[in-house]
C-alpha positions in Angstrom: -8.5 120.3 -14.1 -6.2 117.9 -13.5 -7.6 113.9 -13.0 -5.9 111.6 -9.9 -3.8 109.9 -13.0 -2.0 113.3 -13.8 -0.4 113.5 -10.0 2.5 111.4 -9.4 1.6 111.2 -5.8 -1.9 110.2 -5.9 -0.6 107.5 -8.4 2.2 106.3 -6.5 0.2 106.0 -3.0 -2.6 103.8 -4.9 0.0 102.1 -6.7 1.1 101.2 -2.9 -2.2 100.4 -2.1 -2.9 97.9 -4.7 1.0 96.3 -4.0 0.2 96.0 -0.3 -3.0 94.7 -0.8 -2.0 92.1 -3.2 0.7 90.9 -1.0 -1.7 90.4 1.6 -3.6 88.6 -0.7 -1.5 86.0 -2.8 2.1 86.4 -0.8 1.0 85.8 3.0 -0.9 82.6 1.6 2.0 81.8 -0.6 4.8 82.4 2.4 2.8 80.1 4.7 2.7 77.1 2.2 6.3 77.4 1.5 7.3 77.9 4.7 5.1 75.0 6.2 6.6 73.0 3.7 10.0 73.6 4.2 9.6 72.7 7.9 8.2 69.2 6.7 11.2 68.5 4.6 14.0 70.6 7.0 15.0 67.1 8.8 17.9 65.2 8.1 16.2 62.3 9.1 13.7 62.5 6.4 14.9 60.3 2.8 13.3 61.3 -0.4 14.3 58.4 -1.9 12.8 56.0 1.2 9.7 58.1 0.6 9.3 57.4 -3.2 10.2 53.7 -2.4 7.3 53.5 0.4 4.5 54.9 -2.6 5.8 52.8 -5.2 5.7 49.2 -3.0 3.3 50.0 -0.3 0.3 52.1 -2.0 -2.7 50.5 -3.4 -3.8 53.0 -6.5 -7.2 51.8 -6.6 -8.1 53.1 -3.1 -6.4 56.6 -4.5 -8.5 56.4 -7.5 -12.1 55.9 -5.4 -11.1 58.8 -3.3 -10.8 61.0 -6.1 -14.1 59.5 -6.8 -15.6 60.4 -4.1 -14.3 64.0 -3.8 -14.9 64.6 -6.7 -18.9 62.9 -6.1 -19.0 66.0 -3.0 -18.6 68.7 -5.0 -21.4 67.4 -7.2 -23.6 67.3 -3.9 -22.3 70.7 -3.2 -23.1 72.0 -6.3 -26.5 70.4 -6.0 -27.2 72.4 -2.6 -26.4 75.6 -3.3 -28.8 75.3 -6.1 -31.7 75.1 -3.7 -30.8 78.5 -2.3 -30.3 80.2 -5.7 -33.8 79.3 -6.5 -35.4 80.6 -3.1 -33.9 83.4 -4.2 -35.3 83.4 -7.9 -31.7 83.0 -9.4 -32.1 79.9 -11.9 -28.7 78.4 -13.3 -28.1 75.2 -14.4 -26.9 72.5 -12.3 -24.1 72.1 -14.7 -23.0 75.9 -14.7 -23.1 75.5 -10.9 -21.0 72.6 -11.1 -18.4 74.2 -13.4 -18.4 77.0 -10.6 -17.3 74.5 -7.4 -14.8 72.8 -9.8 -13.4 76.1 -10.8 -13.9 77.7 -7.2 -11.4 74.9 -5.8 -8.7 75.4 -8.9 -8.5 79.2 -8.4 -8.1 78.9 -4.4 -4.6 76.4 -5.6 -3.2 79.7 -7.3 -4.8 82.4 -5.7 -6.4 81.2 -2.5 -10.0 82.6 -1.5 -10.2 84.4 -4.7 -12.2 81.2 -5.5 -15.1 81.8 -3.7 -15.1 85.4 -5.6 -14.9 84.3 -8.6 -17.7 81.7 -8.4 -20.2 84.4 -7.0 -18.9 86.6 -10.3 -19.4 84.0 -12.7 -22.8 82.8 -11.7 -24.2 86.6 -11.0 -22.7 87.5 -14.3 -24.5 84.3 -15.8 -27.8 85.3 -14.2 -27.9 88.7 -14.4 -28.1 88.9 -10.5 -27.3 91.3 -7.9 -23.4 90.0 -6.9 -23.9 90.7 -3.2 -27.0 88.0 -3.3 -25.3 85.7 -4.9 -21.9 86.0 -2.5 -24.3 86.3 0.4 -25.9 82.7 -0.1 -22.2 81.7 -1.0 -21.4 82.9 2.8 -24.3 80.6 3.6 -23.0 77.6 2.0 -19.7 78.1 3.8 -21.1 78.9 7.3 -22.8 75.6 6.8 -19.4 74.1 6.3 -17.7 75.8 9.4 -21.1 74.2 11.6 -20.8 71.1 10.3 -16.9 70.8 10.6 -17.6 72.6 14.4 -20.3 69.7 14.8 -17.9 66.9 13.7 -14.9 68.2 16.1 -17.3 67.7 19.2 -18.1 64.4 18.0 -14.9 63.5 17.5 -13.7 64.0 21.2 -16.4 61.0 21.9 -14.5 58.2 20.0 -10.7 59.8 20.5 -11.0 62.1 23.6 -8.5 60.0 25.2 -6.2 60.3 22.7 -6.3 63.7 22.3 -5.7 64.0 26.1 -2.9 61.9 26.4 -1.2 63.7 23.4 -1.5 67.1 24.3 -0.8 66.5 27.9 2.9 65.5 26.5 3.8 69.5 26.1 3.6 70.2 30.0 0.8 72.8 30.0 -0.5 73.1 26.6 -4.2 72.5 27.6 -3.5 74.5 30.4 -2.1 77.9 28.3 -5.3 77.4 25.8 -7.6 77.8 28.5 -5.6 80.6 29.9 -5.9 82.3 26.6 -9.6 81.4 26.0 -10.3 83.1 29.5 -8.2 85.9 29.6 -9.8 89.5 30.0 -7.8 91.4 27.8 -8.7 89.1 24.8 -12.4 89.6 25.5 -12.0 93.5 26.6 -10.7 93.9 23.3 -13.2 92.2 21.4 -15.9 93.6 23.2 -14.4 97.3 22.6 -14.0 96.5 19.2 -17.8 95.7 19.0 -19.1 98.8 20.7 -16.9 101.0 18.3 -18.3 99.6 14.9 -22.0 100.3 16.8 -20.9 103.3 17.7 -19.9 104.5 14.2 -22.4 103.0 12.5 -25.4 105.0 15.0 -23.1 108.1 14.8 -22.4 108.6 10.9 -25.7 106.5 9.3 -25.2 109.3 6.3 -22.0 108.8 5.4 -21.3 107.4 2.5 -18.6 104.4 3.4 -21.5 103.6 5.8 -24.3 103.7 3.6 -22.0 101.8 1.2 -21.7 99.3 3.6 -25.5 99.0 4.8 -26.4 98.2 1.3 -23.6 95.3 0.4 -24.8 93.8 4.3 -28.5 93.9 2.7 -27.6 92.0 -0.2 -25.3 89.3 1.9 -28.2 89.7 4.2 -30.6 88.4 1.6 -28.5 85.8 0.6 -28.0 84.5 3.8 -31.3 84.6 5.3 -33.1 82.4 2.5 -31.4 79.3 4.2 -34.0 79.9 7.4 -37.1 80.6 5.4 -36.4 78.4 1.7 -38.5 75.5 0.2 -36.7 72.4 0.1 -34.6 72.7 3.9 -35.0 69.1 3.9 -33.3 68.3 0.7 -30.8 70.9 1.4 -29.8 68.7 4.6 -29.9 65.6 3.1 -27.2 67.1 0.3 -25.3 68.5 3.5 -24.9 65.0 4.6 -24.3 63.5 1.6 -21.6 66.1 0.7 -20.0 65.8 4.3 -20.5 62.0 4.3 -18.6 61.3 0.6 -15.7 63.6 2.1 -15.3 60.8 4.9 -15.4 58.1 2.5 -12.5 59.4 0.9 -10.6 60.2 3.3 -11.1 56.5 4.6 -10.5 55.5 1.0 -7.3 56.8 0.9 -6.3 56.0 4.7 -6.8 52.4 3.0 -4.4 52.6 0.3 -1.5 52.3 2.7 -0.7 49.0 4.9 0.3 50.7 8.0 -2.6 53.2 8.1 -4.5 50.6 6.9 -4.0 49.2 10.0 -4.0 52.2 12.1 -7.9 52.3 10.5 -8.5 48.4 11.8 -7.1 49.3 15.4 -9.1 52.5 16.1 -11.6 52.7 13.7 -13.7 55.6 13.9 -11.8 57.3 16.3 -8.5 57.6 14.2 -11.1 58.7 10.9 -12.3 61.1 12.4 -9.3 62.9 14.4 -7.6 62.9 10.6 -10.4 63.8 8.8 -11.5 67.0 11.5 -7.9 68.1 11.9 -7.8 68.3 8.0 -10.7 70.2 7.7 -9.9 72.8 9.9 -6.3 72.8 8.4 -7.9 73.8 5.0 -9.2 77.0 6.7 -5.3 78.4 6.9 -4.7 81.0 4.3 -2.6 78.6 1.8 -2.8 77.4 -2.0 -5.0 74.9 -2.1 -4.0 73.3 1.4 -0.6 72.9 0.8 1.6 72.9 3.9 -1.2 73.1 6.8 -3.1 69.7 5.3 0.2 67.6 6.0 1.0 69.0 9.1 -2.6 68.6 10.2 -2.4 64.8 8.9 0.3 63.9 10.3 -0.7 65.3 13.8 -3.9 62.9 13.4 -2.1 60.0 12.5 0.7 60.1 15.6 -2.1 60.2 18.0 -2.7 56.2 16.9 0.9 55.6 15.9 2.2 54.3 19.2 0.9 50.7 19.3 1.9 50.5 14.8 5.6 49.5 14.8 7.2 51.3 11.2 4.3 54.1 11.3 6.8 56.8 11.5 6.4 60.3 10.9 8.2 59.5 7.5 5.5 57.5 6.7 2.8 59.5 7.5 4.4 62.3 6.0 4.7 60.5 2.5 1.1 59.2 3.1 0.4 62.7 3.8 2.2 64.3 0.8 1.3 61.8 -1.9 -2.6 62.4 -0.9 -1.8 66.0 -1.2 0.1 65.6 -4.4 -3.0 64.0 -6.1 -5.5 66.4 -4.6 -3.4 69.0 -6.3 -2.8 67.0 -9.9 -6.7 66.6 -9.5 -7.2 70.2 -9.1 -5.3 71.3 -12.1 -7.3 68.9 -14.1 -10.6 69.9 -13.3 -9.2 73.8 -13.7 -8.5 72.9 -17.2 -11.7 71.2 -17.9 -13.7 73.8 -16.5 -12.2 77.0 -17.9 -11.9 74.6 -20.9 -15.7 74.3 -20.9 -16.4 78.0 -20.0 -14.2 79.4 -23.1 -16.3 76.6 -25.7 -19.5 77.8 -24.0 -18.8 81.6 -25.0 -17.7 80.5 -28.3 -20.7 79.0 -29.0 -23.0 81.7 -27.7 -20.7 84.1 -30.0 
């Protein structure tokens, strides 16, 4: 009997599917990052020499150092928060291993977008001899908590910055109207409803199919890791870590905005509104599939600054882009160092065990 590897047609199809999967996972985010960066710099009015001059003469790097410090502190709080969830599942990794997994996640995402979460799940599951799907479910709950936090912050942002947002969106005749038309479209919601009905019908009609059985097992493991947030002990401490985590991110951005005189002036004039808008939109931008947020992050930052730049002479698009590029460049460098440190520590630990 010949195996699948002996059949040229089958091996060719499998190779094509594998190539298509890799292209979708890693090629599309790379194209998005490169494309958005090209759009940022493809402007004859932008002068790289002038941008470097702004950084060299105006940036206060002591504030950038504080930005890095609070960013790392946020990752420590994330590791402590995840530890509470895992202990509720009777999975007990040490804080240091969880911190390494968090640090490594962002570094992996820099090269392979969205693979970092899978890597940290696999690292902890393998180290603790725990079910992958259960650990993955706890990670999904961790990320869902972040998504909910960003949505809450987005709603709260409209309190101090609603006037600026309405005025800016109103410049593009009918942007808001078109958006609400799309959200209210019966075609959109009809398609969503039909998709849900078909999925439910397939699960009910073919309960014994091997794919459905496999999906049920995966869902059971995911739900076990996800639902633990509701019934676990230490929910108060978990919420406290959530506040500290996002508070650290907000303070980190505040320090970054203080590093340039014109963005600092924007903060002085508009205060919480400017900070909230820049923070929320850059947080949302990290959800766009890209390599470490490169590209979407700068666009979001420029958009946020543009809302408050009208009354500040010199706070041009070039200035905002300079600030955003420096911040993204520093974050990328930190992620590279994090990756070298994390995987160096893991390699040394394995060598010590051997």
